[in-house]
VOMILUM-33079 format. One record per residue (C-alpha): residue number from 1; residue in three letters; z, y, x. Coordinates in pm, 1 decimal. Each point is the difference from the previous one (the first is absolute). Last residue first. Layout:
% VOMILUM-33079
num = NUM	residu = ala	w = Z	v = Y	u = X
...
***
This chain:
% VOMILUM-33079
num = 111	residu = unk	w = 2062.1	v = -361.1	u = 848.9
num = 110	residu = unk	w = 57.3	v = 113.6	u = 359.7
num = 109	residu = unk	w = 217.0	v = -300.3	u = 90.5
num = 108	residu = unk	w = -298.3	v = -230.9	u = 25.4
num = 107	residu = unk	w = -58.9	v = -371.8	u = -30.4
num = 106	residu = unk	w = -28.4	v = -61.5	u = -374.4
num = 105	residu = unk	w = -184.4	v = 321.6	u = -79.3
num = 104	residu = unk	w = -235.2	v = -54.4	u = 296.5
num = 103	residu = unk	w = -69.7	v = -353.5	u = -123.4
num = 102	residu = unk	w = -92.1	v = 141.3	u = -341.0
num = 101	residu = unk	w = -231.8	v = 252.2	u = 165.0
num = 100	residu = unk	w = -159.5	v = -273.8	u = 209.2
num = 99	residu = unk	w = -69.2	v = -201.6	u = -311.8
num = 98	residu = unk	w = -163.9	v = 307.2	u = -157.2
num = 97	residu = unk	w = -235.0	v = 46.3	u = 293.2
num = 96	residu = unk	w = -75.7	v = -372.4	u = 27.2
num = 95	residu = unk	w = -94.1	v = -16.8	u = -367.5
num = 94	residu = unk	w = -266.6	v = 268.2	u = 27.0
num = 93	residu = unk	w = -120.6	v = -125.7	u = 339.3
num = 92	residu = unk	w = -56.0	v = -352.0	u = -135.9
num = 91	residu = unk	w = -218.2	v = 139.7	u = -277.0
num = 90	residu = unk	w = -213.5	v = 194.4	u = 245.6
num = 89	residu = unk	w = -16.1	v = -307.1	u = 226.5
num = 88	residu = unk	w = -158.7	v = -197.0	u = -285.7
num = 87	residu = unk	w = -319.8	v = 201.6	u = 23.3
num = 86	residu = unk	w = -176.4	v = 302.2	u = -147.9
num = 85	residu = unk	w = 216.3	v = 4.6	u = -309.8
num = 84	residu = unk	w = -156.3	v = 120.6	u = -322.2
num = 83	residu = unk	w = 60.4	v = 227.7	u = -298.1
num = 82	residu = unk	w = 347.0	v = 108.2	u = 97.5
num = 81	residu = unk	w = 303.8	v = 119.7	u = -192.1
num = 80	residu = unk	w = 289.2	v = -117.8	u = 212.0
num = 79	residu = unk	w = 358.1	v = -26.1	u = -112.8
num = 78	residu = unk	w = 303.2	v = -41.7	u = 221.3
num = 77	residu = unk	w = 332.8	v = -52.1	u = -163.9
num = 76	residu = unk	w = 348.2	v = -28.6	u = 150.5
num = 75	residu = unk	w = 242.2	v = -157.5	u = -247.0
num = 74	residu = unk	w = 373.3	v = 53.7	u = 42.9
num = 73	residu = unk	w = 178.0	v = -294.2	u = -155.9
num = 72	residu = unk	w = 288.8	v = -20.9	u = -243.5
num = 71	residu = unk	w = 113.0	v = -359.9	u = -21.8
num = 70	residu = unk	w = 82.2	v = -165.4	u = -333.5
num = 69	residu = unk	w = -276.6	v = -262.2	u = 41.6
num = 68	residu = unk	w = -259.7	v = 266.8	u = 67.8
num = 67	residu = unk	w = 70.1	v = 362.9	u = -79.2
num = 66	residu = unk	w = -258.5	v = 251.2	u = 109.3
num = 65	residu = unk	w = 18.9	v = 332.4	u = 174.9
num = 64	residu = unk	w = -275.4	v = 245.1	u = 85.6
num = 63	residu = unk	w = -175.8	v = 143.0	u = 302.2
num = 62	residu = unk	w = -362.8	v = 111.7	u = 3.9
num = 61	residu = unk	w = -279.7	v = 50.2	u = 252.4
num = 60	residu = unk	w = 143.6	v = -171.4	u = 306.4
num = 59	residu = unk	w = -243.8	v = -48.1	u = 288.6
num = 58	residu = unk	w = 242.6	v = 130.9	u = 259.8
num = 57	residu = unk	w = 29.3	v = 332.3	u = -182.0
num = 56	residu = unk	w = -120.5	v = 199.2	u = 301.2
num = 55	residu = unk	w = -219.0	v = 227.1	u = -214.7
num = 54	residu = unk	w = 39.7	v = -42.7	u = -371.1
num = 53	residu = unk	w = 91.0	v = -238.7	u = -276.2
num = 52	residu = unk	w = 359.5	v = 32.7	u = -116.2
num = 51	residu = unk	w = -23.4	v = -29.6	u = -379.6
num = 50	residu = unk	w = 296.4	v = -170.7	u = -163.7
num = 49	residu = unk	w = 252.2	v = 250.8	u = -134.8
num = 48	residu = unk	w = -236.8	v = 286.2	u = -78.3
num = 47	residu = unk	w = -265.2	v = -228.7	u = -146.9
num = 46	residu = unk	w = 252.6	v = -183.9	u = -215.5
num = 45	residu = unk	w = 144.4	v = 339.4	u = -97.9
num = 44	residu = unk	w = -336.8	v = 82.4	u = -156.0
num = 43	residu = unk	w = 46.6	v = -295.1	u = -231.0
num = 42	residu = unk	w = -159.4	v = -342.8	u = -3.0
num = 41	residu = unk	w = 67.6	v = -325.1	u = -180.0
num = 40	residu = unk	w = -243.8	v = -292.0	u = 6.8
num = 39	residu = unk	w = 263.5	v = -256.1	u = 100.8
num = 38	residu = unk	w = 108.9	v = 219.9	u = 291.4
num = 37	residu = unk	w = -84.4	v = -212.9	u = 306.2
num = 36	residu = unk	w = -355.8	v = -132.5	u = -22.0
num = 35	residu = unk	w = -119.7	v = 214.4	u = -289.5
num = 34	residu = unk	w = 130.0	v = 347.2	u = 76.8
num = 33	residu = unk	w = 4.8	v = -41.4	u = 376.1
num = 32	residu = unk	w = -364.6	v = -108.1	u = -0.7
num = 31	residu = unk	w = -94.6	v = 296.6	u = -220.9
num = 30	residu = unk	w = 191.4	v = 225.3	u = 241.2
num = 29	residu = unk	w = -192.8	v = -138.1	u = 296.2
num = 28	residu = unk	w = -328.3	v = 63.2	u = -184.0
num = 27	residu = unk	w = 111.7	v = 359.2	u = -52.2
num = 26	residu = unk	w = 47.8	v = 26.6	u = 374.9
num = 25	residu = unk	w = -347.7	v = -141.9	u = 66.3
num = 24	residu = unk	w = -155.8	v = 245.6	u = -248.1
num = 23	residu = unk	w = 148.1	v = 294.9	u = 188.0
num = 22	residu = unk	w = 269.1	v = 192.3	u = -182.5
num = 21	residu = unk	w = -97.8	v = 298.2	u = -214.0
num = 20	residu = unk	w = 101.7	v = -166.6	u = -327.0
num = 19	residu = unk	w = 355.7	v = -45.3	u = 124.8
num = 18	residu = unk	w = 151.7	v = 303.2	u = -174.8
num = 17	residu = unk	w = -226.5	v = -63.4	u = -302.5
num = 16	residu = unk	w = 191.2	v = -317.5	u = -90.8
num = 15	residu = unk	w = -142.1	v = -150.6	u = -318.9
num = 14	residu = unk	w = -360.8	v = 99.7	u = 67.7
num = 13	residu = unk	w = 1.3	v = -99.0	u = 366.9
num = 12	residu = unk	w = 181.7	v = -324.5	u = -74.5
num = 11	residu = unk	w = -250.6	v = -80.4	u = -275.9
num = 10	residu = unk	w = -294.5	v = 59.7	u = 233.9
num = 9	residu = unk	w = 152.9	v = -231.1	u = 259.8
num = 8	residu = unk	w = 49.1	v = -267.3	u = -265.2
num = 7	residu = unk	w = -359.0	v = 42.6	u = -122.4
num = 6	residu = unk	w = -134.9	v = -36.6	u = 354.0
num = 5	residu = unk	w = 212.9	v = -310.2	u = 51.7
num = 4	residu = unk	w = -141.5	v = -155.2	u = -316.9
num = 3	residu = unk	w = -356.5	v = 99.4	u = 86.2
num = 2	residu = unk	w = 31.0	v = -195.3	u = 322.2
num = 1	residu = unk	w = -41.4	v = 166.2	u = 336.9
***
């Protein structure tokens, strides 16, 4: 993991003690959310409103909204903090799981 990401995780832990006990991979997800979707902004409420990672989450770690061309979009985020991938099938499996979840949302009455 890069020194920059480590320093961002450390800063989150210091600035927001209520999330300091989260696993490193979850904090990494929040750093991604902060810089890819929130223009570098982060508040504790961002964590509360966006974080969904857990058992049976369909591969979704975070949910947020984004406006593109005057359309409000729901953004489903999956972040992975890994040091290596054993083979390309591992990567395919990650994306397949989340794709299937999106298809389930589109085709099911239970959501």
